C-alpha positions as CSV (number, residue, x, y, z in Angstrom):
1,M,-11.9,-10.9,7.8
2,L,-12.1,-8.6,4.8
3,F,-13.6,-5.1,4.5
4,N,-15.6,-6.0,1.6
5,S,-17.3,-8.9,3.4
6,L,-20.8,-8.7,4.5
7,Y,-20.1,-10.0,7.8
8,F,-17.6,-7.3,8.3
9,I,-20.1,-4.6,7.0
10,F,-23.2,-5.6,8.9
11,V,-21.8,-7.2,11.9
12,F,-18.2,-6.5,13.1
13,F,-17.9,-2.9,12.2
14,P,-21.6,-1.8,13.8
15,I,-20.8,-4.1,16.9
16,V,-17.3,-2.6,17.5
17,T,-18.2,1.1,16.6
18,F,-21.3,1.0,18.9
19,G,-19.6,-0.6,21.6
20,Y,-16.9,1.7,21.4
21,F,-19.1,4.8,22.3
22,M,-21.2,2.8,24.8
23,L,-18.2,2.1,26.9
24,P,-16.6,4.2,29.6
25,W,-13.7,6.0,28.1
26,K,-11.1,4.2,30.3
27,W,-12.3,0.9,28.8
28,R,-12.3,1.8,25.2
29,W,-8.6,1.1,24.6
30,F,-9.1,-2.5,25.7
31,W,-12.4,-2.9,23.6
32,L,-10.6,-1.8,20.4
33,L,-7.4,-3.9,21.0
34,A,-9.7,-7.1,21.8
35,A,-11.4,-6.2,18.4
36,S,-8.2,-5.9,16.6
37,C,-7.0,-9.1,17.9
38,L,-10.6,-10.8,16.7
39,F,-10.0,-9.1,13.4
40,Y,-6.4,-10.4,12.8
41,M,-7.1,-14.0,14.2
42,F,-9.9,-14.4,11.5
43,F,-6.8,-15.2,9.0
44,V,-4.4,-17.3,10.7
45,P,-5.1,-17.3,14.7
46,K,-1.6,-18.5,15.9
47,Y,0.1,-15.7,13.9
48,I,-1.2,-13.2,16.5
49,L,1.8,-14.6,18.7
50,I,4.2,-13.0,16.2
51,L,2.6,-9.7,16.7
52,A,2.7,-10.1,20.3
53,V,6.4,-10.8,20.3
54,T,7.2,-7.8,18.2
55,I,5.0,-5.7,20.4
56,L,6.9,-6.7,23.6
57,I,10.3,-6.4,22.1
58,D,9.6,-2.6,20.9
59,Y,7.6,-1.7,23.9
60,V,10.7,-2.8,26.2
61,A,13.1,-1.1,23.5
62,G,11.4,2.1,23.8
63,R,11.2,2.2,27.5
64,V,14.7,1.4,28.0
65,M,16.1,3.5,25.3
66,E,14.4,6.7,27.1
67,S,16.0,5.9,30.4
68,C,19.4,4.5,29.4
69,R,22.7,6.1,28.9
70,P,23.2,7.8,25.3
71,E,26.0,5.3,24.5
72,R,23.7,2.2,25.3
73,R,20.5,3.5,23.1
74,R,22.0,2.3,19.9
75,M,22.5,-1.1,21.2
76,F,18.7,-1.3,22.1
77,L,17.8,0.3,18.7
78,V,19.8,-2.2,16.9
79,M,18.1,-5.2,19.0
80,S,14.7,-4.0,17.9
81,I,15.5,-3.6,14.3
82,V,17.4,-7.1,14.2
83,S,14.4,-8.8,15.8
84,N,12.0,-7.0,13.5
85,L,13.6,-7.7,10.5
86,G,14.8,-11.0,11.3
87,M,11.2,-12.1,11.9
88,L,10.3,-10.4,8.5
89,F,13.2,-12.2,7.0
90,F,12.3,-15.5,8.0
91,F,8.6,-15.5,7.2
92,K,8.7,-13.6,4.0
93,Y,12.3,-13.8,2.4
94,F,13.8,-17.0,3.6
95,N,12.7,-19.3,0.9
96,F,13.4,-16.6,-1.6
97,F,17.0,-16.4,-0.6
98,S,17.5,-20.2,-0.1
99,E,16.1,-20.7,-3.6
100,N,18.5,-18.4,-5.4
101,L,21.5,-19.7,-3.2
102,H,20.7,-23.0,-4.2
103,Q,20.6,-22.1,-7.8
104,A,24.0,-20.3,-7.6
105,A,25.4,-23.3,-5.8
106,E,24.2,-25.6,-8.4
107,A,25.5,-23.2,-11.2
108,L,29.1,-23.4,-9.5
109,G,29.0,-27.2,-9.0
110,W,28.7,-27.1,-5.4
111,N,26.8,-29.4,-3.4
112,M,25.0,-27.2,-1.0
113,P,21.7,-28.7,0.9
114,I,19.7,-25.6,1.7
115,P,16.4,-26.2,3.4
116,Y,13.1,-24.9,1.9
117,L,10.5,-24.3,4.7
118,S,6.8,-24.6,4.2
119,I,5.6,-21.5,5.9
120,I,2.7,-19.2,5.4
121,L,3.6,-15.4,5.3
122,P,1.6,-13.7,8.2
123,I,-0.9,-11.3,6.8
124,G,0.1,-7.5,6.9
125,L,3.5,-8.5,8.3
126,S,5.4,-5.9,6.3
127,F,3.1,-3.2,7.4
128,H,2.9,-3.7,11.1
129,T,6.5,-4.3,11.2
130,F,7.4,-0.9,9.6
131,Q,4.9,0.8,12.0
132,S,6.6,-0.7,15.0
133,L,9.8,0.3,13.7
134,S,9.2,3.8,13.1
135,Y,8.2,3.9,16.8
136,V,11.3,2.7,18.1
137,I,13.4,5.0,15.6
138,E,11.5,7.9,16.6
139,V,12.0,7.2,20.4
140,Y,15.7,6.7,19.7
141,R,15.9,10.0,17.7
142,G,14.3,11.9,20.8
143,R,11.2,12.8,18.5
144,Q,9.0,10.6,20.5
145,K,8.4,9.7,24.3
146,A,8.2,6.2,24.9
147,E,4.7,4.9,25.6
148,R,4.1,3.9,29.2
149,H,0.6,1.9,28.6
150,L,1.6,-1.5,27.1
151,G,-2.0,-1.8,26.0
152,I,-2.0,1.5,24.2
153,F,1.3,0.6,22.6
154,A,-0.1,-2.5,21.6
155,L,-3.3,-0.8,20.0
156,Y,-0.8,1.6,18.2
157,V,0.5,-1.6,16.3
158,M,-2.6,-3.5,16.1
159,F,-5.6,-0.8,15.4
160,Y,-7.6,-2.9,13.2
161,P,-8.6,-0.4,10.3
162,Q,-5.0,-0.1,9.3
163,L,-3.5,-3.3,10.8
164,V,-3.4,-5.5,7.6
165,A,-2.5,-2.9,4.8
166,G,-1.7,0.5,6.2
167,P,-1.6,3.3,6.0
168,I,1.7,3.2,8.1
169,E,1.4,5.5,10.8
170,R,4.1,7.5,12.7
171,P,3.8,7.6,16.4
172,Q,3.4,11.1,16.8
173,N,0.2,11.0,14.8
174,L,-1.6,8.0,16.2
175,L,-0.5,7.3,19.8
176,P,-1.7,10.7,21.2
177,Q,-5.1,10.0,19.7
178,F,-5.5,7.0,21.7
179,H,-5.2,8.8,24.9
180,E,-7.7,11.4,23.8
181,R,-11.5,11.1,24.8
182,H,-13.4,10.7,21.5
183,D,-17.3,11.5,22.0
184,F,-19.7,10.7,19.2
185,D,-19.4,13.3,16.5
186,Y,-22.2,13.2,13.9
187,A,-20.2,15.2,11.2
188,K,-17.1,12.8,11.6
189,F,-19.3,9.7,11.5
190,V,-21.1,10.7,8.4
191,S,-17.7,11.8,6.8
192,G,-16.2,8.4,7.8
193,L,-19.2,6.6,6.3
194,Q,-18.8,8.6,3.0
195,L,-15.1,7.4,3.0
196,V,-15.8,4.0,3.6
197,M,-18.5,3.8,0.6
198,W,-16.1,5.6,-1.7
199,G,-13.4,3.1,-0.9
200,L,-16.0,0.3,-1.3
201,F,-16.8,1.6,-4.6
202,K,-13.1,1.6,-5.7
203,K,-12.8,-2.0,-4.7
204,T,-15.8,-3.9,-5.6
205,V,-16.7,-1.8,-8.7
206,V,-13.7,-0.6,-10.1
207,A,-10.8,-3.0,-8.9
208,D,-12.8,-6.3,-8.9
209,R,-14.5,-5.6,-12.1
210,A,-11.2,-4.7,-13.9
211,A,-9.5,-7.8,-12.2
212,V,-11.9,-10.2,-14.1
213,F,-9.9,-9.2,-17.4
214,V,-6.5,-8.8,-15.8
215,N,-6.6,-12.2,-14.3
216,Q,-7.8,-13.6,-17.4
217,I,-5.3,-12.4,-19.8
218,Y,-2.1,-12.4,-17.3
219,G,-3.3,-15.9,-16.1
220,N,-3.1,-17.2,-19.7
221,L,-0.5,-15.4,-21.6
222,S,-0.1,-18.1,-24.4
223,A,-3.9,-17.5,-25.4
224,Y,-3.4,-13.7,-26.1
225,H,-1.1,-11.5,-27.6
226,G,0.4,-7.8,-27.6
227,S,-2.9,-5.8,-28.0
228,H,-4.6,-7.9,-25.1
229,Y,-1.4,-7.5,-22.7
230,L,-1.8,-3.7,-23.4
231,L,-5.4,-3.6,-22.5
232,A,-4.8,-5.9,-19.4
233,T,-1.9,-3.6,-18.2
234,V,-3.9,-0.3,-18.5
235,L,-6.6,-2.1,-16.4
236,F,-4.2,-3.5,-13.9
237,A,-3.0,0.2,-13.4
238,F,-6.7,1.2,-12.2
239,Q,-7.1,-2.4,-10.5
240,I,-4.2,-1.8,-8.2
241,Y,-4.9,1.9,-7.7
242,G,-8.8,1.2,-7.0
243,D,-7.7,-1.8,-4.8
244,F,-5.2,-0.1,-2.6
245,S,-6.5,3.4,-2.4
246,G,-9.9,1.8,-1.8
247,Y,-8.6,-0.1,1.3
248,S,-6.9,3.2,2.7
249,D,-10.1,5.1,2.2
250,I,-12.0,2.3,4.0
251,A,-9.3,2.2,6.8
252,R,-9.6,6.0,7.1
253,G,-13.1,6.1,7.2
254,L,-13.4,3.3,9.6
255,A,-11.3,5.1,12.0
256,R,-13.1,8.5,11.6
257,T,-16.4,7.1,12.5
258,M,-14.7,6.7,15.9
259,G,-13.1,10.1,16.1
260,F,-9.5,8.9,14.9
261,E,-7.7,10.5,11.8
262,L,-5.2,8.5,9.6
263,M,-3.0,10.0,7.2
264,R,-4.1,10.1,3.6
265,N,-2.2,7.3,1.7
266,F,-3.2,8.5,-1.9
267,R,-3.6,11.7,-3.8
268,A,-4.7,10.9,-7.4
269,P,-1.4,9.5,-8.5
270,Y,-2.3,9.2,-12.2
271,L,-2.6,13.0,-12.4
272,A,1.1,13.3,-11.7
273,A,3.3,14.9,-14.2
274,S,6.5,13.3,-13.3
275,I,7.9,10.1,-11.6
276,S,8.9,12.2,-8.4
277,E,5.4,13.7,-8.2
278,F,3.9,10.2,-8.5
279,W,5.7,9.0,-5.6
280,Q,4.5,12.3,-3.7
281,R,0.9,10.9,-4.4
282,W,1.1,7.1,-4.1
283,H,1.2,5.0,-1.0
284,I,2.4,8.0,0.7
285,S,2.8,6.5,4.1
286,L,5.4,4.0,2.7
287,S,7.4,6.3,0.4
288,S,7.6,8.9,3.2
289,W,8.8,6.0,5.6
290,F,11.5,5.1,3.0
291,R,12.4,8.6,2.6
292,D,12.9,9.4,6.3
293,Y,14.4,6.2,7.4
294,V,16.4,4.9,4.4
295,Y,17.0,7.7,2.1
296,I,18.0,10.4,4.5
297,S,19.9,7.9,6.6
298,L,22.1,7.1,3.6
299,G,22.6,10.9,3.2
300,G,19.9,11.9,1.0
301,N,20.9,14.9,-1.5
302,R,23.2,16.3,0.9
303,V,26.1,14.1,-0.8
304,S,27.9,14.1,-4.2
305,Q,25.6,13.8,-7.3
306,S,26.6,10.3,-7.8
307,R,26.1,9.2,-4.2
308,N,22.6,10.9,-4.3
309,Y,21.8,8.5,-7.4
310,F,23.2,5.8,-5.3
311,N,20.8,6.7,-2.6
312,L,17.8,6.9,-4.7
313,F,18.5,3.5,-6.5
314,V,19.0,1.7,-3.1
315,T,16.1,3.2,-1.4
316,F,13.6,2.0,-4.4
317,L,15.4,-1.3,-4.8
318,L,14.7,-1.8,-1.1
319,S,11.1,-0.5,-1.7
320,G,10.5,-3.3,-4.5
321,L,11.9,-6.0,-2.0
322,W,9.7,-4.7,0.7
323,H,6.7,-5.6,-1.6
324,G,7.7,-9.2,-2.2
325,A,10.2,-12.0,-2.3
326,N,10.3,-12.3,-6.1
327,W,12.7,-10.4,-8.6
328,T,9.8,-9.0,-10.6
329,Y,9.4,-6.8,-7.4
330,V,13.1,-6.2,-7.1
331,I,13.0,-5.1,-10.8
332,W,10.0,-3.0,-10.4
333,G,11.6,-1.0,-7.4
334,S,14.9,-0.7,-9.4
335,L,13.0,0.8,-12.6
336,N,11.5,3.4,-10.5
337,G,14.6,4.3,-8.9
338,L,16.3,4.5,-12.5
339,Y,13.3,6.8,-13.6
340,L,14.0,9.1,-10.8
341,I,17.7,9.3,-11.4
342,A,16.9,10.0,-15.0
343,Q,14.5,12.6,-14.3
344,K,16.8,14.4,-11.9
345,Y,19.9,13.9,-14.3
346,L,17.8,15.4,-17.4
347,G,16.4,18.0,-15.2
348,E,19.5,19.3,-14.3
349,R,20.8,19.8,-17.6
350,F,17.9,20.4,-19.8
351,R,15.0,22.9,-19.2
352,V,12.3,21.5,-21.5
353,R,8.7,22.9,-21.1
354,V,5.8,20.3,-21.9
355,A,2.3,20.7,-21.8
356,H,0.8,19.5,-18.5
357,V,-1.6,17.0,-20.1
358,W,1.3,15.4,-22.2
359,A,3.4,15.1,-19.1
360,V,0.7,13.5,-17.2
361,A,0.2,11.0,-20.3
362,V,4.0,10.2,-20.6
363,N,4.3,9.7,-17.0
364,F,1.3,7.2,-16.9
365,V,2.8,5.2,-19.7
366,L,5.9,5.0,-17.9
367,V,4.3,3.8,-14.6
368,C,2.2,1.3,-16.6
369,L,5.7,-0.2,-17.9
370,T,6.7,-0.8,-14.3
371,W,3.2,-2.3,-13.5
372,V,4.0,-5.2,-15.9
373,F,6.7,-6.4,-13.5
374,F,4.5,-6.0,-10.5
375,R,1.7,-7.8,-12.0
376,A,3.5,-10.7,-14.0
377,A,4.1,-14.1,-12.2
378,S,7.7,-14.1,-13.2
379,L,10.5,-12.4,-15.0
380,S,10.0,-14.3,-18.1
381,D,6.2,-13.4,-18.2
382,A,7.0,-9.8,-17.8
383,M,9.5,-9.9,-20.7
384,R,7.0,-11.7,-22.9
385,V,4.6,-9.0,-22.1
386,L,6.7,-6.2,-22.8
387,S,8.4,-7.6,-26.0
388,S,4.8,-8.6,-27.3
389,I,3.6,-5.0,-26.8
390,A,6.5,-3.4,-28.3
391,R,6.5,-5.8,-31.3
392,E,2.8,-5.9,-32.0
393,G,1.6,-2.6,-30.3
394,L,-2.2,-1.8,-30.6
395,D,-3.8,-4.1,-33.1
396,W,-7.4,-3.3,-33.3
397,A,-8.3,-6.2,-35.5
398,A,-6.7,-8.7,-33.1
399,L,-8.3,-7.0,-30.1
400,R,-11.9,-6.5,-31.7
401,P,-13.2,-10.0,-31.1
402,Y,-12.2,-9.9,-27.6
403,V,-13.6,-6.4,-26.9
404,L,-16.9,-7.2,-28.8
405,S,-17.4,-10.5,-26.6
406,N,-17.0,-8.7,-23.5
407,S,-18.6,-5.3,-24.6
408,M,-20.9,-4.9,-21.8
409,H,-18.6,-5.4,-19.0
410,L,-15.7,-3.5,-20.6
411,T,-17.9,-0.6,-20.9
412,L,-19.0,-0.8,-17.2
413,V,-15.4,-0.9,-16.2
414,A,-14.5,2.0,-18.6
415,V,-17.4,4.0,-17.3
416,F,-16.5,3.5,-13.6
417,I,-12.9,4.3,-14.2
418,G,-13.8,7.4,-15.8
419,L,-15.7,8.3,-12.8
420,L,-12.9,7.7,-10.5
421,C,-10.7,9.9,-12.5
422,F,-13.1,12.5,-12.8
423,C,-13.7,12.5,-9.0
424,D,-9.8,12.4,-8.6
425,W,-9.5,15.7,-10.8
426,L,-12.3,17.3,-8.8
427,A,-10.6,16.5,-5.4
428,F,-7.0,17.1,-6.5
429,G,-6.9,19.1,-10.0
430,G,-4.6,21.8,-10.3
431,G,-1.0,22.3,-10.4
432,A,1.6,19.8,-9.7
433,V,1.5,19.2,-6.0
434,R,-1.0,21.8,-4.9
435,F,-3.9,19.7,-4.0
436,K,-7.2,21.5,-3.8
437,P,-10.1,20.2,-1.7
438,M,-13.2,19.1,-3.4
439,R,-15.6,22.3,-4.4
440,P,-18.3,22.8,-4.2
441,L,-19.2,20.7,-1.3
442,I,-22.5,19.5,-3.0
443,W,-20.3,17.0,-5.0
444,R,-19.7,15.0,-2.0
445,P,-22.9,13.7,-1.0
446,A,-24.0,13.5,-4.6
447,L,-20.9,11.2,-5.5
448,T,-21.8,9.4,-2.0
449,V,-25.1,8.5,-3.3
450,L,-23.9,7.6,-6.7
451,A,-21.0,5.3,-5.2
452,L,-23.6,3.6,-3.1
453,T,-25.9,3.1,-6.0
454,A,-23.0,1.6,-8.0
455,V,-21.8,-0.6,-5.1
456,L,-25.3,-2.0,-4.6
457,I,-25.9,-2.7,-8.4
458,F,-22.4,-3.5,-9.7
459,G,-20.3,-4.4,-6.9
460,R,-18.5,-7.6,-6.7
461,F,-19.0,-9.0,-3.2
462,A,-17.0,-12.3,-3.6
463,N,-14.7,-11.9,-0.5
464,T,-11.7,-11.1,-2.8
465,Q,-8.7,-10.2,-0.8
466,F,-7.1,-6.9,-1.3
467,I,-3.9,-7.0,-3.2
468,Y,-1.7,-5.7,-0.6
469,F,-2.8,-8.2,1.9
470,Q,0.1,-10.6,0.5
471,F,2.7,-7.9,1.5
């Protein structure tokens, strides 16, 4: 079931939300858990068994770790990590590693029969695996008490607004909220609907309209050249931002209508003036997860300079691999790691003052270069795009016929992207990471009305999946 489907908007969401407030408080957790199971089973019903196994393993691991001797706690932590990552590896990476091992064996002249399995990746597996792991790690570190109520813990893993694509919540934020009574709050309900509407605007009006041109060009590279690739790459930057931040806004809005608060996952990332700032603004729940559980565990910046660079690179390489079983994602993550290493190295040796607007522009160009690998179907396609852009640049004479033949739709996309950027500036404009709330408050209802109008008139409701569903 998709957030941007009419069935969800007019049937599932109203029934679940209305039922939540009508039921006695002691049964609300069960209602939400049942609704979340139903929501997930709309995709591939049998895969809910995978979630059930993960939930049982981590629930037992948390309870046992809290009560057992310190020397045995690590054993149960390892058991949980191995079972979670083992399941993730099997469904997401087995065929990727099998294929690469087979190619390596062929190159060496070895006869190595390696199976290829016809398996479908369970939707959102990476997200709920990491959310469940964060609980186990926090219990192991003594920062979170083990959840005694199996149903509440299952709801923590399966809460339908953020089950499929995050944000990846920490137990300290979400678990206590399931034990609290949430009475109907008109202000929160309206605020939640405003977030949902803004998320639908990002998805159906910005992302899905930009996707038409991105898919057309990236899906048939031989029919286009450098200038078209450049246009498609810039549009993809806003497509993926509108798509993923739109999902996050909808998830936060849906949760807020029932009184729950999920973490903010995006803070106007394209206003960042450096790569490090970009990662403080983009997919915050995942970047903070890797920071806390991988980067800091490797030593963070409390080590030698060379080791710190190694920690950064490994963290972002793993982040790239988390996104998908393809070398394009590995290169994408590695590039971001190299960007951060270069920024840190140069920043420690040179003190160059650059106008903020130029820093933002240069950073956007660097980010777009990495998006080529994220969007391309293969490494060869990515290199073809980059080499064509470098060789041909922006050739208006070559691009003009394409722009003129799609002038109306491209103009709409440009206007909506401009509106999105303007709203980001209103909400988060200012210094590097000093985020300021949107003022004056009159902008919020005005922009909500504008977003609603745009969704109704220009929204594309074609049941298109969110990009991050595949991860």
